[in-house]
C-alpha positions in Angstrom: 52.1 24.9 33.8 50.8 27.7 36.1 47.4 27.3 37.6 44.9 30.0 38.4 44.6 29.2 42.1 42.2 32.1 42.7 39.9 30.8 39.9 40.1 27.2 41.2 39.3 28.4 44.7 36.4 30.4 43.5 35.0 27.4 41.6 35.5 25.1 44.7 33.7 27.6 46.9 30.8 28.0 44.4 30.3 24.3 44.2 30.5 23.9 48.0 27.8 26.5 48.5 25.7 24.9 45.7 25.7 21.7 47.7 24.9 23.5 51.0 28.2 22.3 52.6 30.0 24.3 55.2 33.8 24.5 55.3 33.6 22.5 58.6 31.6 19.7 56.9 34.1 19.6 54.0 36.9 19.5 56.6 35.3 16.5 58.4 34.9 14.7 55.1 38.4 15.4 53.7 40.7 15.9 56.7 41.7 19.3 55.4 41.3 22.0 58.1 38.6 24.7 57.6 41.3 27.3 57.8 43.2 25.8 54.9 39.9 25.3 52.9 39.2 29.0 53.3 42.8 29.8 52.1 42.3 27.5 49.1 38.9 29.0 48.2 40.4 32.5 48.4 43.4 31.6 46.2 45.9 32.4 49.0 47.7 29.1 48.9 49.1 26.7 46.3 47.9 23.2 46.8 48.8 19.8 45.5 46.9 17.9 42.8 46.2 15.2 45.4 44.6 17.7 47.7 42.5 19.1 44.9 41.3 15.7 43.9 40.3 15.0 47.5 38.2 18.2 47.5 36.6 17.6 44.1 35.6 14.1 45.2 34.0 15.5 48.3 32.2 18.2 46.3 31.1 15.7 43.6 33.0 17.8 41.0 35.2 16.7 38.2 38.8 17.8 38.0 38.4 19.7 34.7 35.7 21.9 36.1 37.8 22.7 39.2 40.9 23.5 37.1 39.5 25.2 34.1 35.8 25.9 34.7 34.7 23.2 32.2 34.6 19.4 32.0 37.5 17.9 30.2 36.2 15.8 27.3 38.0 12.4 27.2 39.5 12.8 23.8 42.1 9.9 23.9 45.1 12.2 24.1 47.9 11.2 26.5 47.1 14.2 28.8 43.4 13.4 29.1 44.2 9.7 29.6 46.6 10.7 32.4 44.1 13.0 34.1 41.3 10.4 33.7 43.5 7.8 35.4 44.9 10.1 38.0 41.5 11.2 39.2 40.6 7.6 39.9 44.0 6.4 41.2 44.6 5.3 44.8 46.8 7.4 47.0 49.7 5.0 46.4 49.2 5.1 42.6 49.1 8.9 42.7 52.4 9.0 44.6 54.0 6.8 41.9 52.5 9.0 39.1 53.8 12.2 40.9 57.3 10.6 41.1 57.1 9.8 37.4 56.1 13.3 36.5 59.0 14.7 38.5 61.4 12.3 36.8 60.1 13.3 33.4 60.6 17.0 34.3 64.3 16.4 35.1 64.9 14.7 31.8 
Protein backbone atom coordinates (compact mmCIF):
# COMPACT_ATOMS: atom_id res chain seq x y z
CA UNK A 1 0.00 0.00 0.00
CA UNK A 2 1.37 3.40 -0.99
CA UNK A 3 0.59 6.29 1.32
CA UNK A 4 -0.02 9.90 0.33
CA UNK A 5 2.80 11.37 2.42
CA UNK A 6 2.06 14.91 1.25
CA UNK A 7 -1.59 14.56 2.32
CA UNK A 8 -0.61 13.01 5.65
CA UNK A 9 1.88 15.80 6.27
CA UNK A 10 -0.69 18.44 5.41
CA UNK A 11 -3.18 16.94 7.88
CA UNK A 12 -0.51 16.75 10.60
CA UNK A 13 0.45 20.39 10.03
CA UNK A 14 -3.18 21.52 10.05
CA UNK A 15 -3.82 19.72 13.35
CA UNK A 16 -0.62 21.09 14.90
CA UNK A 17 -1.66 24.61 14.01
CA UNK A 18 -5.23 24.04 15.28
CA UNK A 19 -3.72 23.17 18.66
CA UNK A 20 -1.40 26.20 18.54
CA UNK A 21 1.70 23.99 18.76
CA UNK A 22 5.00 24.99 17.21
CA UNK A 23 7.26 22.47 15.53
CA UNK A 24 9.69 23.03 18.38
CA UNK A 25 7.03 22.13 20.96
CA UNK A 26 6.08 18.96 19.07
CA UNK A 27 9.79 18.14 18.84
CA UNK A 28 10.19 18.46 22.61
CA UNK A 29 7.18 16.19 23.19
CA UNK A 30 8.12 13.51 20.64
CA UNK A 31 11.90 13.55 20.30
CA UNK A 32 11.56 14.14 16.54
CA UNK A 33 13.66 17.08 15.35
CA UNK A 34 11.88 20.23 14.13
CA UNK A 35 13.70 19.82 10.80
CA UNK A 36 12.28 16.32 10.34
CA UNK A 37 8.80 17.43 11.44
CA UNK A 38 8.97 20.13 8.76
CA UNK A 39 10.00 17.55 6.15
CA UNK A 40 7.13 15.28 7.23
CA UNK A 41 4.57 18.09 7.11
CA UNK A 42 5.70 19.02 3.60
CA UNK A 43 5.61 15.42 2.37
CA UNK A 44 9.33 15.32 1.60
CA UNK A 45 10.15 12.16 3.59
CA UNK A 46 8.69 8.71 4.09
CA UNK A 47 8.26 7.89 7.73
CA UNK A 48 7.48 4.82 9.76
CA UNK A 49 4.09 3.97 11.19
CA UNK A 50 5.67 4.11 14.64
CA UNK A 51 6.80 7.71 14.03
CA UNK A 52 3.36 8.63 12.71
CA UNK A 53 1.69 7.19 15.80
CA UNK A 54 4.09 9.14 18.02
CA UNK A 55 3.03 12.35 16.25
CA UNK A 56 -0.68 11.57 16.23
CA UNK A 57 -0.57 10.87 19.95
CA UNK A 58 1.14 14.22 20.58
CA UNK A 59 -1.39 15.98 18.34
CA UNK A 60 -4.36 14.20 19.95
CA UNK A 61 -5.29 12.90 16.51
CA UNK A 62 -6.46 9.45 15.52
CA UNK A 63 -4.45 7.42 13.02
CA UNK A 64 -7.27 7.18 10.48
CA UNK A 65 -7.56 10.94 10.25
CA UNK A 66 -3.81 11.29 9.74
CA UNK A 67 -3.67 8.58 7.08
CA UNK A 68 -6.91 9.11 5.20
CA UNK A 69 -8.48 12.36 6.39
CA UNK A 70 -11.27 10.61 8.28
CA UNK A 71 -11.69 8.53 11.40
CA UNK A 72 -11.62 4.80 10.85
CA UNK A 73 -14.79 3.25 12.14
CA UNK A 74 -14.08 0.16 14.15
CA UNK A 75 -15.97 -2.33 12.00
CA UNK A 76 -14.59 -5.61 13.36
CA UNK A 77 -12.56 -6.42 10.27
CA UNK A 78 -9.07 -7.85 10.75
CA UNK A 79 -7.49 -4.67 9.36
CA UNK A 80 -9.39 -2.34 11.69
CA UNK A 81 -8.66 -4.62 14.65
CA UNK A 82 -4.96 -4.52 13.75
CA UNK A 83 -4.88 -0.72 13.48
CA UNK A 84 -6.91 -0.34 16.68
CA UNK A 85 -4.44 -2.54 18.57
CA UNK A 86 -1.33 -1.09 16.88
CA UNK A 87 -2.29 2.47 17.87
CA UNK A 88 -2.39 1.44 21.51
CA UNK A 89 0.55 -0.98 21.54
CA UNK A 90 3.78 -0.36 23.41
CA UNK A 91 6.97 0.21 21.44
CA UNK A 92 8.02 -3.42 22.02
CA UNK A 93 4.61 -4.70 20.89
CA UNK A 94 4.84 -2.54 17.74
CA UNK A 95 8.25 -4.01 16.94
CA UNK A 96 6.81 -7.51 17.20
CA UNK A 97 3.85 -6.55 15.01
CA UNK A 98 6.17 -4.91 12.45
CA UNK A 99 8.21 -8.11 12.31
CA UNK A 100 5.06 -10.18 11.81
CA UNK A 101 3.92 -7.93 8.98
CA UNK A 102 7.32 -8.28 7.30
CA UNK A 103 7.16 -12.06 7.71
CA UNK A 104 3.69 -12.17 6.17
CA UNK A 105 4.91 -10.09 3.22
CA UNK A 106 7.61 -12.65 2.48
CA UNK A 107 5.16 -15.57 2.47
